[in-house]
Every structure is written in structure tokens, then in C-alpha cells.
TIKOL-677003 format. One record per residue (C-alpha): residue in three letters; z, x, y. Coordinates in steps of 0.05 Angstrom, whole numbers, plus 5000, padded with zeros to 4 digits. Each point is the difference from the previous one (the first is absolute). Layout:
REM residues N
ALAZXY...
***
This chain:
REM residues 500
MET514148154994GLY507049905027ALA506649784969GLU504349385005GLU507649995000VAL503349734937VAL507349804998VAL503750044934GLU505149444990ALA505150124943ARG505349564968PHE504250144938GLU503449474957GLY504750244946ARG500949674932ASP504550084939ARG495050194946PRO497550725001GLY493150195026THR496550075066GLU494249565021LEU495550215057VAL495849465035ILE494850225053SER496449475041GLY495350035060LEU493250124967PRO501350694971ASP494150354966PRO500550274928VAL502450685026ILE506049685034ARG501449524942GLU500150594951SER504950375044ARG506149634971GLY501550514947ARG499250635042LEU504149695057ILE505949844953CYS499650714972ALA499650315069LEU506149625024LYS504150194938GLU498050745006ASN502950015071GLY506549644984LEU497749325024ARG500849614936VAL497749285001PRO505349554968SER498549434952GLY496749435036VAL493749795035LEU497250415058TYR495249615044LEU495250385044ASN495249655048LEU494550355040VAL498849695069PRO495049745021ALA499649654933ALA492849755010ARG497250715009ARG498050394938LYS504050654992VAL496650604967GLY501950704979GLY506450384984MET502050165071LEU505149424998ASP504250334945LEU504850335049PRO501549385043ILE500649574937ALA505050494969LEU504150035064GLY500049245006ALA502449954929ALA505550525013ALA502349605061ALA500049344962CYS504250324944GLY505150255051HIS498650754995ILE497850095072ASP501249625066PRO493949585019ARG501050205072TRP498050714982LEU492949754985GLN498749695068ASP494950285049THR496950464948LEU493449964962PHE500550254928VAL493750224962GLY499550334933GLU498749964925LEU505850154953GLY500050354933ILE504849804945ASP504650575020GLY500249775073ARG495250535027LEU495749785059HIS492550094989PRO495050055056VAL495849385015PRO494049905047GLY500949605063GLY504950425039LEU495949965064ALA499049254993ALA507549904986ALA502050405061SER495149615043CYS502949354974ALA507150255014ARG498150205071GLU496849325014SER506149644972GLY504950415042ILE503050364939LYS502050705020GLN501250324931LEU496050074936VAL502650284933ALA495050224947SER498450584954LEU498850675033ALA492449984996THR499549285024ALA505050125057ARG496350625022GLU493649605005ALA503649445037ALA502850505051TRP493150065032ILE500849315031GLY505850205044GLU505349555031VAL503049874931ALA505150484968CYS497250164930LEU505250224950GLY497950314934ALA504149944936ARG499150244929SER503849464963LEU503449335005GLY506750354997GLN498450405062VAL498249375038VAL506549654979ALA504250615018HIS496650025069LEU501349265012SER507350024978GLY501550665033ALA502750274934GLY494950564998PRO495450435044LEU496349595052LEU492449994996GLN496650345058ALA493949745037LEU493850414983GLU496550385055LEU492850254996SER499050745002PRO494650305045GLU495850154939GLU500349284976SER498349735069ARG493650415004PRO494449624964SER494150414975ASN493549904965GLU498550214929ALA495950634990HIS492649834994PRO494050464989SER497350295064LEU493549735029ASP498050705021ASP499350194926VAL493949544996ARG493350375001GLY494749685043GLN500549255018ALA501050165074HIS498149295021ALA504949704949LYS505650465024ARG498949765071ALA500149284978LEU506550114961ALA503350325061VAL498049415044ALA502449514947ALA506850344994LEU500950055075GLY498549275015ALA502049674933HIS492849764992GLY497249714936LEU495150454965LEU494449884949MET496750594966VAL493249884967GLY497050544956PRO497650184930PRO504750224944GLY503050685013ALA499149985075GLY507550055010LYS502149305020THR506549984961MET501750715019LEU499149865074ALA504149364996ARG505950384971ARG499450515056LEU500049455051ALA507149834978GLY502050725019LEU497549905071LEU504449405014PRO506250135042PRO506949974968PRO503049305004GLY505249845052ARG506949734985ARG498049265008GLU493950124956CYS504250334946ILE504649394999GLU494249514995ILE496750414945THR506550014960LEU500849245009ALA493049894972LEU501250454940SER506849684985ALA497049305003SER494950204947GLY505050324953GLN497650715016TRP506250245037PRO499450755015GLY507550104989GLY501550075074LEU496149995065ALA492650134992GLN498150645036ALA492449994996ARG494349545015PRO497649654937PHE493250154970ARG497749444954ALA493650054959PRO499749384954HIS494649964947HIS494249525012THR502549574942THR506349835039SER501149245003TYR500149595063ALA507649944998GLY500650744986LEU495950185060VAL502149485052GLY506449734971GLY502149374963GLY503349764937SER506149564992PRO504450185034PRO495150335049ARG500050764997PRO496550495046GLY493350314980GLU496850675012VAL498449825073SER507549945013LEU501950604958ALA495250395046HIS503649755062HIS499950555054GLY495850424952LEU493150074969LEU496749514952PHE494150334964LEU495149554964ASP495250424958GLU493749664974LEU500849455052PRO494549544976GLU503149974930PHE506249645025PRO499949244991ARG496849655058GLU505949545014SER504750605002LEU495750365051GLU499449375043ALA507649945000LEU500450675035ARG497249705064GLU506549675022PRO504650614991LEU494950465032GLU500049565061ALA507249775004GLY503950564965SER503449504953VAL498449534942CYS502849314989ILE501049754928SER501149254994ARG502349654938ALA502349294986GLY507450185008SER499750615045ARG496350355056VAL500850755009THR496950485050PHE499550734979PRO498350575048ALA493250324988GLU498650475058PHE496050514961GLN494250465013LEU494049864955ALA495750554970ALA494649794952ALA494450334961MET493649754967ASN493450234973PRO493749855039CYS497049614942PRO501749794928CYS497750654969GLY503150405056TYR494350465018ARG496149645055GLY498150515052HIS502150594957SER495850625012ARG499650214927VAL501449404955PRO495249415004CYS502749295010ARG498349504945CYS502049375039SER495049505028PRO500949735071PRO502649324975MET505250364957VAL502350415060ALA500449375043ARG504249634948TYR504650604993ARG501250055075ARG501049255007ARG506350064959ILE503350225065SER499649435050GLY498150095073PRO506749755027LEU503850524959LEU495250565018ASP500549815073ARG507450164998ILE498950724977ASP499250455061LEU497050634969ARG494550064947VAL497950684977ASP493950184958LEU501650594954VAL495150474967PRO502050494945PRO501250695030GLU495050544985VAL501650534948VAL500150535054GLU505549625036LEU504149904937LEU499750734978GLY500250315069ALA506150275036PRO504549535038SER498249865072ASN503250405055GLU504349405018SER502649954929ALA501150754995ARG504349985062ALA504049404976SER507250084979GLU502149704935ASP504849495029GLN496549805065PRO492350055000PRO496450005068LEU496849314990GLN506849694985GLU502950345061ALA494549695043VAL501249314971GLN507650045008ALA499450245072ALA495249435016ILE504749494967GLU505750235045VAL495549905061VAL498349294975ARG507449844991GLU501750235070ARG494549575028GLN500749354961GLY506350054957SER499749834926THR493549605004PRO494350394967ASN493150005030SER497449554944ARG504649435024LEU498950055075SER499549315032THR494449795048GLU504650125059GLN501950694974LEU492750174989ASP498349815072ARG505750455023TRP498950624956VAL492649934981PRO496549775064LEU492449994996ASP495550315052SER492849785011ARG497150504949SER505049784946LYS498449275013ARG492550124993LEU501250394936LEU504149444969GLU494949485021SER494450404968ALA504050104936ALA501849264996ARG492649815005SER497650514949ARG505549914948VAL502549295014TYR507250205011SER505249445002ALA505249945055ARG505150304952ALA495450594986LEU498950145074GLN507550025012SER500750434938LEU495150505030ARG504350065062ARG506250124958VAL496650544960ALA497250325064ARG507250035025SER502050384937VAL494150475006ALA501950165072ASP507350124979LEU497850474945ASP495950395051GLY505950025047GLU496549585052GLY503849495042ARG493949605020VAL495249674951THR492850185016CYS493249764977GLU499650604953HIS506549784965LEU497149304992ALA493650294970GLN504250374949ALA503749364983ILE493349664987ALA498050574954LEU506649974963ARG499049264986GLY493950174958SER493849614983ALA498950064925ILE504749434985GLY501149435049GLU496449835063
***
């Protein structure tokens, strides 16, 4: 997900017969090989004519494949230096990034954050790129990021013959990440148990599985869960942007909102987890620091679902190929939805189910126990009654303001308490030592867990998960100490229709 420094070596050899030959070596991809024409045009448009001869350009390290158009600017400057138009010393201690048009204009390219990180690690103090790319790179800090509109501006800055480029500074508005507007959870009629589960999930970053018949509101609730998540911090915005840039989905600057990804169940293994040649991130990485919603969970290929176990546990996914090994970040929150049976109406109060017990068992076995064990919350949904759908909003919803509903206020306030207590670690990722510190068990709580483990055959992971959820329940209630009642609510939120 990062960048590697590339050095452009340039050498020009003149000859008597007219014509210019451009030779690029160092494993360039087709985009770079096809840049010969536009680079010659860009140089001529800015008074940097290449004389008759052979211009040799080598990209170091030569054994590493180079991709994309972001090397246009350094290649053009190297060519200009080799032809005697600029002093090579002007190019030292500066990282140049940008794609050139045939008229010499600089076009934005993804990877500004990665380039600035690479410059900082290499001790380079200055970066020159297009305005949009430089503005993105400025978030890294410690590297002066200069924005230019054209090759001519860059040359004038280097030679001192024109206005100097100024380092970009972030405005207060740009440095204040926010979340996208999502529908309010308080607009939902009924589903009080589901609302409670969504609030706990958002507060503690817990995985959530909703089970219910068609029309019960599973997809609607998942989209409202995204609105309960807190705005991303600066570090999270940078990591989200890096993931999007690596996949070719650059947002045109720094990402300002947590991603919400909802891939269709026909998505391939590589599309969901990552893969290909060269390896590219999948949906689990595009949902980094955001929400991954898998609707119709049992319809996803079994191997794709099983591949979710590693990123859910480790927060990353490792893609190994014969010639490469890449680790992509995948610290996402999982929300999933499924029907209770193949026809979807098992347990429905008005529509009879047509599925036999063996059919239901086969349907549920599409989700393995190890994957299900990693999902903290499981909610059984029932369709709301007609009276609830057509009735007036609840008092809580009526009092809610349009931009900050009461439930979201409660979740945000609880998240601030969690951050003051344990930093950036969410409740869902508390270690055993942290659980012993912040979720100590009294005698009543221990007896309750022992009874639950005997009746539902909870695994060791599930027992620790219950303690983490109980911590989130207590935080949502504004309680500093986790009690037996909070633990009982965590057991109820884990559900029993699917799983243990």
C-alpha cells in the first residue's frame, strides 16, 4: 500500500541525422512506454526542445516494475537536464510526482500520501506535484509539498526565472474530517431491539448479523449503522485514502468519510478478499476503517466467506503469489444479513414457511461455525406491525434534531468516554489483559457465564466476546463498571436462532 522511490537517470547523445529517439529502460509498464510522444510534446511546448539524437532514460531500481503515469514529471525533468536546459543540481533533494499532458499541464495522480511518506522516510524534505496531489500529500507533514499547474511552472521555480512555488498548508476546514450524511436511525418505526444492537455495534465496533424475513428492514438498518459510526480521525483518513489509491479508486484528495462497502453476493474471491496479478486489494481492504455490509450472507461463495476469518481476527489480509507477497490493511466492521431459511419466512407470524428441517439445516451450514463465532452480535428481526409503520414517530424521534438525533448523541458521547479510557482501541479488540482491567468479573457474573457456557456451548472466543459486548453495553448506559445485568444483555444480543 506504500510507495518506493524511483530515480530517473538520463543521458543524451547527439547525432548528425535529424530525428529524436527516446529509449526508456528499467521495466516500464505500457503507460510509461507510451509516454514518449506526450513527453516530447510537453518539453517542446515549454521551450525545452530535444535536439536530434538519442535520449536514454533508465528507471532505478531496474529490476522493479514501474507502473502508472506519475513518473512523467521526473522523466521530463531528467530529459531537460540531460539536454542542457536545466542544471541537474536543481533536481536534488526533491521528489517529483505527476502526469503530463501534451501541452505540459500537470494532471493529478493518486498516491500523494504514499509519495510523501516515502519522501519522509528517505529524508527528502520537498515534494513537487500537481495541486490536488500536493494537497493530499500535505497531510503527512514534515515534507514541504509544492503544487504546480504545468511543467513550465516547475522549471521556472527551479531556475528562479519565475514565481516560486509555495508549500501548501491545510485550511481548518480541510483538516476537519467528517462523516457522510446517512439516514437517521430514529426514523425507523419499531425494531427497538435492533436499534439497541446497532448502537452497541457502532460504539464498540462489533460485528453484527441480522436474521429476518424479507422486508424486515435488514438492509435499511445496516445503512443506518453507517450513520452511527464516529467520523474518522486524521490517521484513519490517511489509511483510507491509501487503500482507495492502491485499488485505483482515488477520491481526488484525502478521504473524509468512513467507507461503506456493500458488494453483491456474486463478487469473486479476489474481488472480496483481494488478489490478481499484480495483487490488488479487495472489498475487505476498501472497507478499511469503515463498514463492510454483506447482504444475503449464505449466498456468498463458501471459500470467500472462510477467507474473512483472517482479516476479522488480524485486521489485515496477506496475498501471496509466486513472485510477490503483499499485505493489505483490512480493519473493517462487518455487518451481515440473511434470511432464517431458504424461502425466508421461517418464524413469520403471517406467511407460512415451506422449508423442511433438512433444507433449513443445509442453508444455515453455508456459514461455518468458526466464521459465526467471530461475529459478536446476532439479532433476530421480525417485520414491524402495520400499526407501528403507520403510527406517529416515537417521542424520541419527534424530539430529535435533523442533524444530531438523540441516539447518535448517546453513541458519540460513549465513544468519547471509551477513547479517554483506552485510547484508539475499540471494545471489540480489547486484549485479555485489557478485559481483566476494564471488565472484571464478580461472583455473579462468573456464575452467569458458566451457566451460559454449559447451556449454549460457548467457545473461549465467544466468552471473551461476551465480555467485550458487555463493556459496550455498560458504556452506552453511561456505567463505568460492568455488572451482571450488562453481561446478561450481551448474552441476549448474541442471539440463539443462528449459532450456538
